[in-house]
C-alpha positions as CSV (number, residue, x, y, z in Angstrom):
1,M,128.6,81.5,130.1
2,T,130.4,78.1,130.4
3,S,134.2,78.2,130.1
4,S,136.9,75.6,129.7
5,T,140.6,75.9,129.7
6,P,141.9,75.6,126.1
7,P,145.1,73.8,125.4
8,A,148.2,76.0,125.3
9,G,149.4,77.2,121.9
10,P,151.6,79.8,120.3
11,P,150.5,83.4,121.1
12,G,148.1,84.4,118.4
13,G,148.6,81.2,116.5
14,P,145.9,78.9,115.2
15,L,144.7,76.0,117.2
16,I,142.5,74.7,114.3
17,T,143.9,73.2,111.2
18,A,142.0,73.0,107.9
19,P,142.6,72.5,104.2
20,Q,144.1,75.5,102.6
21,R,141.5,75.5,99.8
22,P,137.7,75.2,100.4
23,P,136.3,71.7,99.9
24,Q,134.2,70.8,96.9
25,E,130.5,71.5,97.1
26,G,128.7,68.9,99.2
27,A,131.9,67.3,100.4
28,R,132.0,68.9,103.8
29,P,128.9,70.0,105.7
30,H,130.8,72.0,108.5
31,L,133.0,75.0,108.7
32,D,135.0,75.4,111.9
33,G,137.0,78.5,112.7
34,E,137.1,81.9,114.3
35,L,134.8,84.7,113.3
36,V,137.1,87.7,112.6
37,G,134.8,90.3,111.1
38,F,131.6,91.2,109.3
39,L,131.0,92.4,105.8
40,H,127.3,92.9,106.5
41,Q,125.0,92.5,109.5
42,S,121.2,92.9,109.6
43,T,119.8,95.1,112.3
44,D,118.3,92.2,114.3
45,G,121.4,90.1,114.0
46,A,119.6,87.3,112.2
47,F,121.6,87.6,109.0
48,A,125.2,88.5,108.3
49,I,128.0,88.0,105.8
50,A,131.0,87.1,108.0
51,R,134.7,86.5,107.6
52,V,135.8,83.2,109.3
53,R,139.4,82.3,109.8
54,V,140.0,78.6,109.1
55,G,143.6,77.7,109.7
56,M,145.6,80.3,107.7
57,D,142.8,80.9,105.3
58,E,139.7,83.1,105.5
59,Q,136.3,81.9,104.2
60,I,133.0,83.8,103.7
61,A,130.0,82.6,105.7
62,V,126.5,83.8,104.9
63,G,123.4,83.3,107.1
64,P,122.3,83.5,110.7
65,V,125.6,84.4,112.3
66,G,125.0,88.0,113.1
67,H,124.7,87.2,116.9
68,V,128.3,85.8,117.0
69,A,130.9,88.1,118.5
70,V,134.1,88.8,116.7
71,G,136.8,86.5,118.1
72,Q,134.4,83.7,119.0
73,T,135.0,80.2,117.7
74,V,132.1,78.8,115.6
75,R,131.1,75.5,114.1
76,L,128.9,76.2,111.2
77,S,126.6,73.7,109.5
78,G,125.4,74.3,106.0
79,R,126.6,73.9,102.4
80,W,129.1,75.4,100.0
81,T,127.6,77.6,97.2
82,E,129.2,79.4,94.3
83,H,128.2,83.1,93.8
84,P,128.6,84.2,90.2
85,R,130.3,87.4,91.2
86,F,131.8,86.8,94.7
87,G,132.9,83.2,94.4
88,R,132.6,80.3,96.8
89,R,130.8,81.0,100.1
90,F,129.5,78.9,102.9
91,Q,125.7,79.1,103.3
92,V,125.0,78.7,107.0
93,E,122.0,76.8,108.3
94,R,123.1,76.5,112.0
95,A,125.8,78.0,114.1
96,V,127.3,76.6,117.4
97,V,129.3,79.2,119.3
98,E,132.2,78.5,121.6
99,D,134.7,80.7,123.5
100,P,137.7,81.9,121.6
101,R,140.6,79.5,121.6
102,T,143.5,81.7,120.8
103,V,145.1,84.7,122.4
104,A,144.4,86.8,119.3
105,G,140.9,85.6,119.2
106,I,140.3,86.4,122.9
107,E,141.7,89.9,122.4
108,R,139.4,90.5,119.4
109,Y,136.5,89.1,121.4
110,L,137.0,91.4,124.4
111,I,137.5,94.4,122.2
112,S,134.3,93.6,120.1
113,A,132.3,92.8,123.3
114,A,132.4,96.5,124.3
115,I,132.5,95.8,128.0
116,P,132.1,99.0,130.0
117,G,135.4,99.7,131.8
118,L,137.4,97.5,129.5
119,G,138.4,99.5,126.4
120,D,140.8,98.4,123.7
121,A,143.9,99.3,125.7
122,F,142.7,97.5,128.9
123,A,141.6,94.5,126.9
124,R,145.1,94.1,125.5
125,R,146.6,94.4,129.0
126,V,144.3,91.8,130.4
127,V,145.1,89.3,127.6
128,E,148.8,90.1,128.0
129,A,148.5,89.2,131.7
130,F,146.5,86.0,131.5
131,G,146.9,84.7,127.9
132,V,144.7,81.8,126.9
133,E,143.5,81.7,130.6
134,T,141.8,85.1,130.2
135,L,138.2,84.0,129.8
136,R,138.5,81.5,132.6
137,V,139.9,84.2,134.9
138,I,137.1,86.7,134.1
139,D,134.5,83.9,134.5
140,E,135.8,82.2,137.7
141,Q,138.3,84.5,139.3
142,P,137.3,88.1,138.3
143,E,139.1,89.6,141.3
144,R,142.4,88.8,139.6
145,L,141.7,91.5,137.1
146,L,142.9,93.9,139.9
147,E,146.4,92.6,139.1
148,V,146.2,94.6,135.8
149,S,147.4,98.1,136.0
150,G,144.6,100.6,135.8
151,I,141.7,98.3,136.8
152,G,140.3,99.3,140.2
153,Q,137.2,98.2,142.1
154,K,134.8,100.4,140.1
155,R,136.0,99.2,136.8
156,L,136.0,95.6,138.1
157,G,132.4,95.9,139.1
158,E,131.4,97.2,135.7
159,I,133.2,94.3,134.0
160,K,131.6,91.7,136.3
161,E,128.1,93.0,135.8
162,H,128.5,93.1,132.0
163,W,130.1,89.7,131.9
164,A,127.3,88.1,134.0
165,R,124.7,89.6,131.8
166,D,126.5,88.5,128.6
167,R,126.8,84.9,130.1
168,R,123.1,84.8,131.0
169,N,122.1,86.0,127.5
170,R,124.3,83.4,125.8
171,E,122.8,80.6,127.9
172,L,119.3,81.9,127.1
173,Q,120.2,82.1,123.4
174,A,121.4,78.5,123.5
175,T,118.2,77.3,125.3
176,L,115.9,79.2,122.9
177,R,117.8,78.1,119.8
178,G,117.5,74.5,121.2
179,Y,113.8,74.9,121.0
180,G,114.1,75.6,117.3
181,L,113.6,79.3,117.5
182,S,115.3,81.6,115.0
183,Q,118.0,84.0,116.2
184,A,115.6,87.0,115.5
185,L,112.8,85.5,117.6
186,A,115.2,84.6,120.4
187,N,116.4,88.2,120.5
188,K,112.8,89.5,120.7
189,I,111.9,87.1,123.5
190,I,115.0,88.0,125.6
191,D,114.4,91.7,125.0
192,R,110.8,91.4,126.2
193,Y,111.3,89.2,129.3
194,G,114.9,89.8,130.3
195,E,116.0,87.8,133.3
196,K,112.6,86.1,133.5
197,T,112.9,84.7,130.0
198,L,113.7,81.1,130.9
199,S,111.1,80.8,133.6
200,L,108.3,82.3,131.5
201,V,109.2,80.4,128.4
202,Q,109.3,77.0,130.2
203,R,106.3,77.5,132.5
204,T,103.9,79.6,130.3
205,P,105.1,79.1,126.7
206,Y,101.7,79.9,125.3
207,R,102.0,83.4,126.6
208,L,104.5,83.9,123.8
209,C,101.7,83.8,121.2
210,E,100.2,87.0,122.6
211,D,103.4,88.8,123.6
212,I,105.8,88.1,120.7
213,V,105.1,88.9,117.1
214,G,106.2,85.9,115.0
215,V,105.5,83.2,117.7
216,G,102.4,81.2,116.8
217,F,100.7,78.4,118.6
218,R,102.7,75.7,116.9
219,T,106.0,77.2,118.0
220,A,104.8,77.6,121.6
221,D,103.4,74.1,121.5
222,L,106.8,72.7,120.5
223,I,108.4,74.5,123.5
224,A,105.6,73.2,125.8
225,R,106.2,69.6,124.7
226,A,109.9,69.9,125.1
227,A,109.5,71.4,128.6
228,G,107.1,68.5,129.5
229,L,104.1,70.6,130.2
230,D,100.7,69.0,130.6
231,L,99.0,69.2,127.2
232,N,95.6,69.3,128.9
233,D,96.5,72.6,130.6
234,P,93.6,75.2,129.9
235,S,96.2,77.7,128.6
236,R,96.9,75.4,125.7
237,A,93.3,75.2,124.7
238,E,92.9,79.0,124.9
239,A,96.0,79.6,122.8
240,A,94.8,77.0,120.3
241,A,91.4,78.8,120.0
242,L,93.0,82.2,119.4
243,F,95.5,80.7,117.0
244,L,92.7,79.0,115.0
245,L,90.6,82.2,114.9
246,G,93.7,84.1,113.6
247,Q,94.4,81.4,111.0
248,A,90.8,81.6,109.8
249,E,91.2,85.4,109.3
250,G,94.1,84.6,107.1
251,E,91.6,82.4,105.0
252,G,89.3,85.4,104.7
253,H,86.9,84.6,107.6
254,C,85.8,87.1,110.2
255,F,84.7,84.5,112.7
256,L,84.3,80.7,113.1
257,P,81.1,79.0,114.1
258,L,81.6,77.2,117.4
259,A,81.3,73.7,115.8
260,E,83.9,74.6,113.2
261,L,86.3,75.9,115.8
262,V,85.9,72.7,117.8
263,R,86.5,70.6,114.7
264,R,89.7,72.5,113.9
265,A,90.9,72.3,117.5
266,E,90.6,68.5,117.5
267,R,93.3,68.5,114.8
268,L,95.6,70.2,117.3
269,E,94.8,67.5,119.9
270,V,92.4,69.7,121.9
271,A,89.3,67.9,123.0
272,P,85.9,69.5,122.3
273,P,85.1,70.1,126.0
274,A,88.4,71.8,126.4
275,T,87.8,74.1,123.4
276,Q,84.3,75.0,124.7
277,A,85.7,75.8,128.1
278,A,88.5,77.9,126.5
279,V,86.0,79.9,124.5
280,Q,84.1,80.7,127.6
281,A,87.3,81.7,129.5
282,L,88.4,83.9,126.6
283,H,85.0,85.5,126.4
284,E,85.0,86.3,130.1
285,R,88.3,88.1,129.8
286,D,87.1,89.9,126.7
287,A,89.5,88.3,124.3
288,V,86.8,86.8,122.0
289,A,83.2,87.8,121.3
290,R,80.4,85.3,120.9
291,Y,76.8,85.7,119.8
292,P,73.8,83.5,120.6
293,A,72.4,81.5,117.7
294,A,69.3,79.3,117.3
295,D,71.7,76.4,116.7
296,P,74.4,76.5,119.4
297,A,76.8,74.9,117.0
298,A,76.5,77.9,114.6
299,E,77.3,80.4,117.4
300,P,79.8,82.9,115.8
301,I,83.1,83.2,117.7
302,Y,85.2,86.3,116.9
303,R,88.6,87.6,118.0
304,K,87.6,90.7,119.8
305,V,89.5,93.1,117.5
306,L,87.7,91.8,114.4
307,D,84.3,91.8,116.1
308,E,84.8,95.5,116.9
309,A,86.0,96.3,113.4
310,E,83.0,94.6,111.7
311,E,80.6,96.4,114.1
312,H,82.3,99.7,113.5
313,V,82.2,99.4,109.7
314,A,78.5,98.4,109.7
315,A,77.6,101.4,112.0
316,W,79.4,104.0,110.0
317,L,78.3,102.7,106.6
318,A,74.7,102.7,107.8
319,E,75.2,106.3,108.9
320,L,76.6,107.3,105.5
321,A,73.7,105.6,103.7
322,R,71.1,107.1,105.9
323,Q,72.3,110.7,105.8
324,A,73.0,112.1,102.4
325,P,75.2,115.3,102.7
326,P,74.0,118.5,101.1
327,R,74.9,118.8,97.4
328,R,76.4,122.0,96.1
329,G,74.7,122.7,92.8
330,P,72.4,120.7,90.6
331,V,73.1,117.2,89.3
332,D,73.6,117.7,85.6
333,T,76.3,115.7,83.9
334,G,75.7,117.2,80.5
335,P,78.5,119.8,80.6
336,D,80.9,117.2,81.9
337,E,80.1,114.6,79.2
338,A,80.5,117.3,76.6
339,A,83.8,118.5,78.1
340,L,85.1,114.9,78.1
341,S,83.7,114.2,74.6
342,L,81.7,111.2,75.7
343,Q,78.1,110.2,76.3
344,L,76.9,108.2,79.3
345,N,74.2,105.6,78.9
346,A,71.2,105.6,81.3
347,Q,72.9,103.3,83.8
348,Q,76.1,105.3,83.9
349,R,74.3,108.6,84.3
350,G,72.2,107.2,87.1
351,A,75.3,106.0,88.9
352,V,76.9,109.5,88.7
353,E,73.7,111.1,90.0
354,T,73.4,108.6,92.8
355,A,77.0,109.2,93.9
356,L,76.5,112.9,94.0
357,Q,73.3,112.7,96.0
358,S,74.0,109.9,98.4
359,G,76.3,109.5,101.4
360,L,77.3,106.0,100.3
361,T,77.2,104.6,96.8
362,I,78.3,101.2,95.4
363,I,79.1,101.1,91.7
364,T,79.7,97.6,90.4
365,G,79.9,96.0,87.0
366,G,81.8,93.7,84.7
367,P,84.4,94.5,82.0
368,G,83.3,96.9,79.3
369,T,80.5,98.5,81.3
370,G,82.4,101.9,81.7
371,K,83.2,102.1,85.4
372,T,86.2,104.2,84.6
373,T,84.1,106.6,82.5
374,I,81.8,107.1,85.4
375,V,84.7,108.0,87.6
376,R,86.0,110.6,85.1
377,V,82.6,112.2,84.9
378,L,82.0,112.1,88.6
379,M,85.3,113.7,89.4
380,R,84.6,116.6,86.9
381,A,81.0,117.1,88.1
382,G,82.2,117.2,91.7
383,G,84.9,119.7,91.0
384,R,82.5,121.9,89.0
385,G,80.3,121.9,92.1
386,G,83.1,123.1,94.2
387,E,83.7,119.8,95.9
388,R,87.1,118.2,96.8
389,W,87.2,114.5,96.0
390,L,90.0,112.1,96.9
391,L,90.8,109.0,94.8
392,A,92.3,105.8,96.3
393,A,92.8,102.1,95.5
394,P,94.1,99.2,97.6
395,T,97.4,98.7,95.7
396,G,100.0,100.9,94.2
397,R,99.5,99.4,90.7
398,A,95.7,100.0,90.9
399,A,96.2,103.6,92.2
400,R,98.6,104.4,89.3
401,R,96.1,102.9,86.8
402,L,93.3,105.0,88.3
403,S,95.5,108.1,88.0
404,E,96.3,107.3,84.3
405,T,92.7,106.8,83.3
406,T,91.2,109.7,85.2
407,G,94.0,112.3,85.0
408,A,93.5,112.9,88.7
409,E,95.8,112.1,91.5
410,A,95.1,108.7,93.1
411,R,96.8,107.2,96.1
412,T,96.9,103.8,97.9
413,L,94.7,103.6,100.9
414,H,97.8,103.4,103.1
415,R,99.1,106.7,101.7
416,L,95.7,108.3,101.8
417,L,95.3,107.5,105.5
418,E,99.0,108.4,106.1
419,F,100.3,105.1,107.4
420,N,103.1,105.2,110.0
421,P,105.4,102.2,109.6
422,G,107.0,102.9,112.9
423,D,104.1,101.9,115.0
424,G,101.6,100.5,112.5
425,S,99.1,103.3,113.0
426,F,97.3,105.7,110.6
427,A,97.6,109.5,111.1
428,R,94.1,110.0,109.7
429,S,91.3,109.0,112.0
430,H,88.1,110.4,113.5
431,T,90.4,112.8,115.5
432,N,92.3,113.9,112.4
433,P,89.9,113.2,109.5
434,L,90.6,113.6,105.8
435,E,89.9,116.9,104.2
436,A,87.4,116.0,101.5
437,D,83.8,116.3,100.4
438,G,84.0,112.8,98.8
439,V,86.3,109.8,98.7
440,L,86.2,107.3,95.9
441,V,87.9,103.9,96.2
442,D,88.5,101.8,93.0
443,E,89.0,98.0,93.0
444,A,86.9,97.9,96.1
445,S,86.6,94.1,96.0
446,M,90.1,94.0,97.3
447,V,89.4,96.0,100.4
448,D,89.2,93.8,103.5
449,L,87.3,94.5,106.7
450,N,90.3,95.9,108.6
451,M,91.2,98.5,106.0
452,M,87.6,99.5,105.6
453,A,87.4,100.1,109.3
454,F,90.3,102.5,109.2
455,L,88.9,104.2,106.1
456,V,85.5,105.0,107.5
457,D,87.1,106.1,110.7
458,A,88.9,108.8,108.8
459,L,85.9,110.2,106.9
460,P,84.8,113.7,108.0
461,A,81.2,114.6,108.7
462,G,79.3,115.2,105.5
463,C,81.8,113.3,103.3
464,R,80.5,111.0,100.6
465,L,82.0,107.5,100.0
466,V,81.8,105.8,96.6
467,L,83.1,102.2,96.3
468,V,83.7,101.1,92.7
469,G,84.5,97.5,91.8
470,D,83.4,94.2,90.3
471,A,81.6,92.1,92.9
472,D,82.1,89.0,90.8
473,Q,85.8,89.0,91.2
474,L,87.7,87.3,94.0
475,P,87.2,88.8,97.4
476,S,89.9,90.4,99.4
477,V,92.9,88.4,100.6
478,G,92.3,89.7,104.1
479,P,89.2,88.9,106.3
480,G,85.7,89.8,105.1
481,R,83.8,90.1,101.8
482,V,83.1,93.7,102.1
483,L,82.0,94.7,98.6
484,G,80.0,91.5,98.0
485,E,78.1,91.8,101.3
486,L,77.3,95.5,100.6
487,V,75.9,94.6,97.2
488,E,73.8,91.7,98.5
489,C,72.5,93.2,101.8
490,G,70.0,95.6,100.2
491,A,70.7,98.3,102.8
492,V,72.7,100.7,100.7
493,P,72.4,102.3,97.2
494,V,73.9,99.9,94.6
495,C,74.3,100.8,90.9
496,T,74.9,97.7,88.9
497,L,76.2,98.2,85.3
498,T,75.2,95.5,82.8
499,E,75.3,97.4,79.5
500,V,78.5,96.8,77.6
501,Y,80.1,99.5,75.4
502,R,79.9,98.7,71.7
503,Q,83.7,98.7,71.2
504,A,84.2,96.6,74.3
505,A,81.6,94.1,73.0
506,D,84.0,93.4,70.0
507,S,86.7,92.1,72.4
508,G,87.0,88.4,73.0
509,I,88.3,89.1,76.5
510,V,85.0,91.0,77.4
511,R,82.8,88.5,75.6
512,N,84.4,85.5,77.4
513,A,84.3,87.3,80.7
514,W,80.5,87.6,80.4
515,R,80.3,83.9,79.2
516,I,82.2,82.9,82.4
517,H,79.9,85.1,84.4
518,R,77.0,83.1,83.1
519,G,78.8,79.8,83.9
520,D,79.8,79.0,80.3
521,P,83.4,78.1,79.4
522,P,85.4,80.5,77.2
523,I,85.5,80.1,73.5
524,S,88.7,80.3,71.5
525,G,89.1,83.0,68.9
526,E,89.3,80.6,65.9
527,R,86.0,79.0,66.9
528,E,84.0,82.3,67.3
529,E,81.3,82.7,64.7
530,G,81.5,85.6,62.3
531,G,85.2,85.5,61.4
532,G,86.6,85.0,64.9
533,I,88.5,87.3,67.2
534,N,92.2,87.7,67.7
535,D,92.6,88.7,71.3
536,F,91.4,85.5,73.1
537,F,92.5,81.9,72.6
538,V,92.0,78.6,74.5
539,L,94.7,75.9,74.1
540,N,93.5,72.5,75.4
541,R,96.2,70.3,76.7
542,D,95.6,66.9,78.4
543,S,98.7,66.9,80.6
544,D,100.5,69.5,82.7
545,E,103.8,69.0,81.0
546,A,102.1,69.6,77.6
547,A,100.5,72.8,79.0
548,A,103.8,74.0,80.3
549,E,105.5,73.4,76.9
550,A,102.7,75.2,75.1
551,L,103.1,78.1,77.5
552,V,106.8,78.5,76.7
553,R,106.1,78.4,73.0
554,V,103.4,81.1,73.2
555,V,105.6,83.3,75.4
556,T,108.8,82.9,73.3
557,E,107.4,82.6,69.8
558,R,103.8,83.6,69.2
559,L,103.5,86.7,71.5
560,P,106.7,88.4,70.2
561,R,105.3,88.1,66.7
562,L,102.2,90.0,67.9
563,G,104.4,92.8,69.3
564,F,104.5,91.8,73.0
565,D,107.7,91.9,74.9
566,P,107.8,88.7,77.1
567,L,109.7,90.4,79.9
568,R,107.7,93.6,80.0
569,D,104.2,92.9,78.7
570,V,103.3,89.3,79.5
571,Q,101.9,88.0,82.8
572,I,101.3,84.3,83.5
573,L,98.6,83.5,86.1
574,T,97.9,80.2,87.9
575,P,95.8,79.3,90.9
576,M,98.5,77.7,93.1
577,H,102.1,77.8,94.0
578,A,103.0,74.1,94.0
579,G,102.9,71.6,91.2
580,L,104.1,71.5,87.6
581,L,101.8,74.4,86.7
582,G,102.3,76.3,90.0
583,T,104.1,79.6,90.3
584,E,107.3,78.0,91.7
585,A,107.9,75.6,88.9
586,L,106.7,77.9,86.1
587,N,109.0,80.7,87.4
588,L,112.1,78.5,87.2
589,R,111.1,77.3,83.7
590,L,110.5,80.8,82.4
591,Q,113.6,82.3,84.0
592,A,115.7,79.6,82.4
593,V,114.1,80.5,79.0
594,L,113.7,84.3,79.2
595,N,116.6,85.4,81.5
596,P,119.1,82.5,81.9
597,T,122.3,84.4,82.7
598,G,123.6,87.6,84.4
599,D,124.6,89.0,87.7
600,A,122.5,87.4,90.5
601,V,122.0,87.1,94.2
602,T,121.3,83.6,95.7
603,R,119.0,83.4,98.7
604,G,117.6,80.2,100.1
605,G,118.5,78.3,97.0
606,R,116.8,80.8,94.7
607,Q,118.6,83.0,92.2
608,M,117.3,86.4,91.2
609,R,119.1,88.0,88.3
610,V,119.3,91.4,86.7
611,G,116.3,91.7,84.4
612,D,114.1,89.3,86.5
613,R,110.5,90.3,87.2
614,V,110.0,90.0,91.0
615,L,107.0,90.2,93.3
616,Q,106.9,91.6,96.9
617,V,105.0,89.0,99.0
618,R,104.8,90.8,102.3
619,N,104.3,94.5,103.3
620,D,107.5,96.4,103.7
621,Y,106.4,99.6,105.3
622,D,109.9,101.0,105.7
623,N,110.5,100.9,102.0
624,E,106.8,101.5,101.2
625,I,106.5,98.4,99.0
626,F,103.5,96.2,99.6
627,N,102.3,92.7,99.2
628,G,101.5,92.2,95.5
629,D,103.8,95.0,94.2
630,T,105.9,93.9,91.2
631,G,109.2,95.2,90.1
632,R,112.3,94.4,88.0
633,V,115.8,93.8,89.2
634,V,118.1,96.5,87.7
635,S,121.4,95.8,89.3
636,V,123.3,93.6,91.8
637,N,125.6,95.2,94.3
638,G,127.3,92.5,96.4
639,P,124.5,90.9,98.5
640,R,122.1,93.6,97.5
641,L,119.5,93.7,94.8
642,D,118.4,97.0,93.3
643,V,114.7,96.7,92.2
644,D,112.8,99.1,90.1
645,F,109.2,99.3,91.6
646,D,107.5,101.5,89.0
647,G,110.2,104.1,88.9
648,R,111.4,103.9,92.5
649,I,114.8,102.0,92.9
650,I,114.8,100.1,96.2
651,G,117.9,98.4,97.5
652,L,117.1,95.1,99.2
653,S,119.4,92.6,101.0
654,G,119.5,90.0,103.7
655,E,116.1,88.9,105.1
656,Q,114.4,91.5,102.8
657,L,115.1,89.2,99.9
658,D,113.0,86.5,101.6
659,D,110.0,88.8,100.8
660,L,110.7,88.7,97.0
661,A,109.7,86.0,94.6
662,L,110.1,85.7,90.9
663,A,107.1,87.1,89.1
664,Y,107.0,85.7,85.6
665,A,104.2,83.6,86.9
666,I,102.1,84.8,89.9
667,S,98.9,83.5,91.6
668,I,95.6,84.8,90.4
669,H,95.0,86.2,93.9
670,K,98.1,88.3,93.7
671,S,97.0,89.7,90.3
672,Q,94.0,91.4,91.8
673,G,93.8,95.1,91.1
674,S,96.3,94.9,88.2
675,E,96.0,94.8,84.4
676,Y,98.6,93.5,81.9
677,P,98.9,93.9,78.1
678,A,98.9,90.1,77.7
679,V,97.8,87.4,80.2
680,L,98.2,83.6,80.0
681,V,96.1,81.5,82.4
682,L,97.1,78.0,83.4
683,L,94.5,75.5,84.6
684,S,95.1,71.9,85.7
685,R,93.1,69.1,87.3
686,A,95.6,69.4,90.1
687,H,94.0,72.8,90.8
688,R,90.6,71.2,91.3
689,V,90.1,72.5,94.9
690,M,90.4,76.1,93.7
691,L,88.6,75.9,90.4
692,R,85.8,78.4,90.8
693,R,84.0,80.9,88.5
694,N,85.3,84.0,90.2
695,L,88.9,82.7,90.0
696,L,88.8,82.3,86.2
697,Y,86.8,85.5,85.8
698,T,89.3,87.5,87.8
699,A,92.2,86.0,85.8
700,I,91.0,86.8,82.3
701,T,89.8,90.3,83.3
702,R,93.4,91.1,84.2
703,A,94.1,91.1,80.4
704,R,94.0,94.4,78.5
705,R,94.9,93.4,74.9
706,F,95.4,89.6,74.8
707,C,94.4,86.5,76.8
708,C,95.1,82.9,76.4
709,V,93.8,80.0,78.6
710,I,96.0,76.9,78.5
711,G,95.2,73.7,80.3
712,D,93.0,70.6,80.8
713,P,89.6,71.0,79.1
714,W,87.9,69.5,82.2
715,A,89.6,72.0,84.5
716,I,88.6,75.0,82.2
717,R,84.9,73.8,82.1
718,T,84.8,73.2,85.9
719,A,86.3,76.6,86.7
720,A,83.6,78.3,84.6
721,R,80.8,76.1,86.0
722,E,81.5,76.0,89.7
723,Q,80.0,79.2,91.3
724,G,81.3,78.8,94.9
725,G,84.1,81.0,96.1
726,V,82.0,83.1,98.5
727,E,82.2,80.7,101.5
728,R,83.4,83.1,104.1
729,Y,82.1,83.5,107.6
730,C,81.2,87.2,108.0
731,R,78.2,89.2,109.2
732,L,78.8,92.7,107.8
733,G,75.6,92.7,105.7
734,E,73.6,91.4,108.6
735,R,75.0,94.0,111.0
736,L,74.6,96.8,108.4
737,S,70.9,96.0,108.0
738,R,70.5,96.1,111.8
739,W,72.3,99.4,112.1
740,T,70.1,101.2,109.5
741,G,68.4,104.0,111.3
742,A,70.6,103.8,114.4
743,P,73.3,106.4,115.4
744,A,76.9,105.5,114.7
745,P,79.6,105.3,117.4
746,H,82.7,107.4,117.2
747,G,86.2,105.9,116.8
748,L,87.6,102.5,116.7
749,G,88.0,102.3,120.5
């Protein structure tokens, strides 16, 4: 810790003068003073609500100040904001910390620092003895502490050791923050490396990518450049390759062809020979997998963990498909159909029989083909045969819908496999398998490769697996295209439903879904022959502003007249986040119209009010709310929002609020697995890179009773026409075909 002798002043008196009243918003970008206490601190110190003494006044500062010790002097950069309930506060963007400048501040600092051997009473004695010179004495002449009554050699040694460690951590913090790292990341790095932090960060910054969650290649690269490292160092190319493979997984790929990896690496200023050498080095130390190809440029390059997951899934699914477990009792759905007062058609009955006779069955079909009916019959037939079946779905909303439609308990895959948020593991595995004769997963198009690997690992011997979904919908957000590849590979039993129920055939939503499936644009209800339909409409608008205005009119005027509550029943879907018809702009417009006033919490320039619909955008395992879950803000308590997630009230504050977004409008990808009473879909020419058939198909099949597509006619036609949307690098189907007839390995390794 660096120390300077502050000018003398009255004991306990302020050395900083400031206006008695806070300045007007935008008039003063800094807040200088002494941090005197906290109203709230996050556990990692990255966020806090602090009391800062400025002259004779106290101001409230909100932001990354949780690492500051009480009594320290701070210079805060940021802006003034007005909270509707708690008044004017300073939103901190950056904090520069200095030693305390007053006797009272030094005393508070020493007490809050919790130095071993220096309790409250001794801290006061030390300050009484040395006044404003106290910190300089501790830093430069610690032996003088022996002049204080009650401090002996042992206590002095404890104080010196703690003080040296505190000084070292402060210097490390200053260095890491200077590299642009957040407080939370700086804490993680120091906790991991300790005294070696500075040496490791400056000499081998790319090691951070592997060791520290939250540090990616770009962050490590900034540190390397600031430290003057040679950008041709092999470690940089290796880190870039791993970063790009991980980035590709975020796009849905399981691997990258070598030529594509080389091309992407060039954007990071890594020369092709360096990338090829990096791949070879990573392969030799078993960090990546590579497979020979007739064209070397097409050679698949995997991160090792995903290579093993894809192989594991292929092996176990092949084993399930090859070995049908014994069936208790005959396959006769007649009693079950009679008990449920329904009658299956030939396709549906065949699907149920296949599921009861096979180890692995895929049931796929579009809207109106009766997939839910099959599940109901299958569950009853299995139970009548003495079998125990478990139902699951990828998301909470999909699981609840499955429970409602079948009358049986359904859980998310995370709950089914008993996820442990503490260490990120699942309690259910090949060593502790599920207790079931059959497992059925609905909305299987949403299941990515990683989750499928954990699922098959937890299946007991002789257990059936049934995957139900619509292969024409968007694939999973995570890596892989599991359902699509299983349908296409020809190595497993697939029951494809094409016959539409008569009552479903009268729905404009169902009819237009099948039109889009064929590549034809949807038809508006008033243009439909035979009197038209009243649950599907298309509003052509040539400009984005006109489309947005039409959206507001439909939500606020037309839908309420049809009995839909705009806040409860209506969901707006759009392909992208940015732009006039993106989620961000639409949410602000709709919030202003539907929920303009009320108690709110401001976070990062965003306001979330009581009554707002909100969306969880990252998994929060501690609170068991997951990416894509939607809720409603029910109350504001200081800096905390209480959100109702389908009957569970969760209190969220600080950085947790960064994982919430307004949800009047959400992306079509986020809507997967959900259904809404009324859906409005926005399409624009600005969305042209995403306009694909499965995108529009997924969007309109989210609607249960009403759907309206609003936007540019060209964009709507293009979305229906362009098939695409399956361009993912994955080899599950290929591997599954190879594994057919081969024994399956045990465990994920």
